[in-house]
N, C-alpha and C positions, 0 to 999 in steps of 0.2 A: 283285227277283229276282236270283238269283246269277249271276256273270259267265258261268261256264262253260254254265250252264242256256240263258241267252240267246245263246250263241255257238252251241249245238246247235240252237236252235230257227231261228235266222236263216241260219247257214251250212251246218252239216252236214246237216239234212234235204234242202234242195234238191240238195246234191251227191250224197246217196243216191240221190234220186229220179232225177236224171239219170243215174247210175252203174248201177243194179240194175232200172230201169223198174218201180217198184211200180205197181201200177193202183190200189190202195186206200191212204191216208195211215194207216190202222191197221195196215199190214202193215210199216212202217218199225220197224226195231229200236231199242229205247231202253233204257237202263240202268234196271232195276226196283230193285236193291236192293244195297248194298255190306254184305258181311259180314266183320267182322274177328275171329279167333279167336285165342286166347293159352292155350297149355296150361301147366298148374302141375304141376311135378315134385316136387323136396323141398322146395320153398319152401313150401308149402302148409302145413307144420308150424309154421313160424316166423310169427306172426303180424304182425311188422313188416314183413317181406319181401312177405307177401301184401298188406297195407294199401298198400304203396308199388307194388306192381305193379297193382294196383285204381285207385289215384290216377292212375297213368301213363296207363293206357287211357283213363281218363274225360277227362282233359286232352287226349289227341291225337285223341279221336272228338267230345267235345262231347257225350256221353251217358254215363250209368252203365252200366257192363258188367252183364250177366247171369251170375251164377253158376251154373256146371254142376257138379252133384255126382255122385259115383259110385252106381251102381244095387245093387251088390253088392260084396261083399268078396272080393278075391283076395289069398290069402297070399304068393304067391311075389313079388308086386309091391309087398308091405307097403302095400296099399291096405284101407283099412277102408270098411264102407257108410256111405254119406251125407257122402263126404270131398269137399272142393273138389277138382275135377279141371282145371278150365278157365274161361275167361272169354269171353263172347260178346257182340258189339255188332253189331246190325243198323240200319244206316243207310238212311233213306229221304227223298224230297223234298229241300227245300234245303239240309239238313244234309249229304245223300249228295253233293250237286254241289260244297258248301264243301269237304268232307274230300278228294273227288277234285281239286279245283284245287289244294289245299294240296300233297297227293301228288305231283302232277306239276310243279308250279313250284317247290316249296320244298324237298320231302322228299328226291325221287328225286336232283337234281343234288348234295345233299350225301354221298351214299354213295362211301366212297372206292373209286377204280378202277372206278367205274361206266360200264360200256359199253353199254347199252341193256337192255331187257327181253327176254326169251325170247319169239318168237313162237309156239313150240309148245306153250305152257301153256293152250292153249283145249281144252276138253271138247267132246264131241259136239254139245251144246246151244247152244254159242257162249259160254258163262261162260268169264271170264278168271280164272286164280288167279295169286298170286304171294305169296312169302315173303320174309321178312326177317330176319336172324339176330341184330340188335338193335334197340333203340327210340331210340338217340341220334341217328338221322338226322332226326327230328322237331324242328323247331325250338322247339316248347312245352316240350320236356323240358329242364331245368337238369342239365349233367354234375354238378354237385356234390351233387345230391340222389338221384342214381341209386345204389339200394342193390344192385340186380342186373341185369346186363345180360341180357337174354331178347328173344328174336323173337316174330314174330307173322305169321299169315297172313290175307291179303286176298284175298276172292273177289268179283268185280265179274260179277253176274248180270244177264243179259239178259232182256228180255220175249219171251214165247212160244219158239217153234220157229225159232232163227237159225242160219244156216249160220256155219262158223268165218271164211269170208272177208268175210262182211257184218259180223260182230262185230270183225274186225280192222281193217276200213275205219273203223267207226265209232269205235273207240278210237283208231287212228292219227290221224283228224281232230280229235279232241278234245284232243291233244298227248300221248299216251303215247308215250315214246320207245322204240321196238324196235330190236332189232340188225338190223344189213343181213346 
């Protein structure tokens, strides 16, 4: 079992029951999945850059990304039909907890001038979104092999209908560093 998952089960759940007075154990919020998105702009024309971005994302997440293609052509954006426009990875289970643990303990401290995550990035369902401007903060990436610096979006999806304060408390107890 992952370290973060066992910490959640042994320490965070009793704290949440104590703070929010849940009558049923199934009402306790939990992380359902983590979705990582990366958009492709002009790099999709160059196969070397595209393959590099694909390999980097699979190294970071531990899963091969799903390739998102355009549904129709848009001339103003120089976009043809069925052209690659993005990469998406959905993490669940132990791989999700492993990625979140590496994100919290290894990647976020490596960001230059990092002062904490914004606590206003929760939506009304309790899901948390954060974006990165570059992939160099992940320790799995080698600086010499990076062809193009490009960011990604990470969405932490909660189970059920969760309030923002419950979601905030859960992520803070798991170790996500929020700004004061």
